C-alpha positions as a Markdown table, in Angstrom:
| # | Residue | x | y | z |
|---|---|---|---|---|
| 1 | Met | 149.4 | 102.5 | 97.6 |
| 2 | Ser | 152.3 | 101.0 | 95.7 |
| 3 | Glu | 155.2 | 102.8 | 93.8 |
| 4 | Met | 153.8 | 103.4 | 90.3 |
| 5 | Val | 156.8 | 101.8 | 88.0 |
| 6 | Lys | 156.2 | 102.5 | 83.6 |
| 7 | Phe | 156.9 | 99.7 | 81.7 |
| 8 | Ser | 155.9 | 99.0 | 77.6 |
| 9 | Ser | 154.2 | 95.9 | 76.4 |
| 10 | Lys | 152.3 | 95.0 | 73.7 |
| 11 | Met | 148.5 | 94.3 | 73.0 |
| 12 | Glu | 145.8 | 93.7 | 70.1 |
| 13 | Arg | 144.5 | 96.5 | 69.0 |
| 14 | Asp | 141.0 | 96.0 | 69.8 |
| 15 | Ala | 141.5 | 94.7 | 72.8 |
| 16 | Leu | 143.1 | 97.8 | 73.6 |
| 17 | Glu | 140.5 | 100.1 | 72.3 |
| 18 | Ala | 138.0 | 98.3 | 74.4 |
| 19 | Leu | 139.9 | 98.9 | 77.4 |
| 20 | Arg | 140.7 | 102.5 | 76.9 |
| 21 | Ala | 136.8 | 102.9 | 75.6 |
| 22 | His | 136.2 | 101.0 | 79.1 |
| 23 | Ala | 138.6 | 103.1 | 81.1 |
| 24 | Ala | 137.1 | 106.5 | 80.2 |
| 25 | Asp | 133.2 | 105.1 | 80.7 |
| 26 | Glu | 134.5 | 103.9 | 84.1 |
| 27 | Gly | 136.1 | 107.5 | 84.4 |
| 28 | Arg | 138.8 | 105.3 | 85.7 |
| 29 | Thr | 143.1 | 105.6 | 84.4 |
| 30 | Leu | 144.0 | 102.7 | 82.0 |
| 31 | Ala | 146.9 | 102.0 | 84.6 |
| 32 | Gly | 144.3 | 101.7 | 86.8 |
| 33 | Leu | 142.5 | 99.1 | 85.2 |
| 34 | Leu | 145.3 | 97.2 | 84.3 |
| 35 | Thr | 146.7 | 96.7 | 88.3 |
| 36 | Glu | 143.2 | 95.8 | 89.0 |
| 37 | Ala | 142.8 | 93.3 | 86.5 |
| 38 | Val | 146.6 | 91.5 | 87.1 |
| 39 | Gln | 145.6 | 91.7 | 91.1 |
| 40 | Asp | 142.4 | 90.1 | 90.3 |
| 41 | Tyr | 144.7 | 87.8 | 88.0 |
| 42 | Leu | 146.8 | 87.1 | 90.6 |
| 43 | Ala | 144.8 | 86.3 | 93.2 |
| 44 | Lys | 143.0 | 83.7 | 91.4 |
| 45 | Lys | 145.6 | 82.1 | 90.3 |
| 46 | Arg | 147.2 | 82.1 | 94.2 |
| 47 | Val | 144.0 | 79.2 | 95.0 |
| 48 | Arg | 145.7 | 77.1 | 97.0 |
| 49 | Pro | 146.1 | 74.0 | 95.0 |
| 50 | Ala | 144.5 | 71.6 | 97.4 |
| 51 | Phe | 141.2 | 73.0 | 97.7 |
| 52 | Arg | 141.1 | 73.5 | 93.9 |
| 53 | Glu | 142.3 | 69.7 | 93.7 |
| 54 | Ala | 139.0 | 68.7 | 95.9 |
| 55 | Ala | 136.4 | 71.1 | 94.4 |
| 56 | Glu | 137.8 | 69.4 | 91.1 |
| 57 | Ala | 137.2 | 65.9 | 92.6 |
| 58 | Val | 133.3 | 67.0 | 94.2 |
| 59 | Val | 132.8 | 68.1 | 90.4 |
| 60 | Ala | 133.7 | 65.1 | 89.0 |
| 61 | Glu | 132.4 | 63.4 | 91.6 |
| 62 | His | 128.4 | 65.1 | 91.4 |
| 63 | Asp | 128.9 | 66.7 | 87.6 |
| 64 | Glu | 125.4 | 64.3 | 87.3 |
| 65 | Leu | 123.5 | 66.0 | 89.0 |
| 66 | Leu | 125.4 | 69.5 | 89.0 |
| 67 | Ala | 124.0 | 69.5 | 85.8 |
| 68 | Arg | 120.8 | 68.5 | 87.1 |
| 69 | Leu | 120.7 | 71.5 | 89.3 |
| 70 | Ala | 122.0 | 74.0 | 86.1 |
| 71 | Lys | 118.8 | 73.3 | 84.3 |
């Protein structure tokens, strides 16, 4: 596990209350949930641009078929 570093930030009250409730329901710490959320967010943002562009091209090319399959 990496070193934990304390920091300060702001968040909408409703979102923070929901996050705290979720942490309590899961038996986890707020810091643990925030760390996981940030790691997931960064992992999604690191998807290689070439793969993303290729996926978008396939979706654009076959959007009608994909829409029919989704029904």
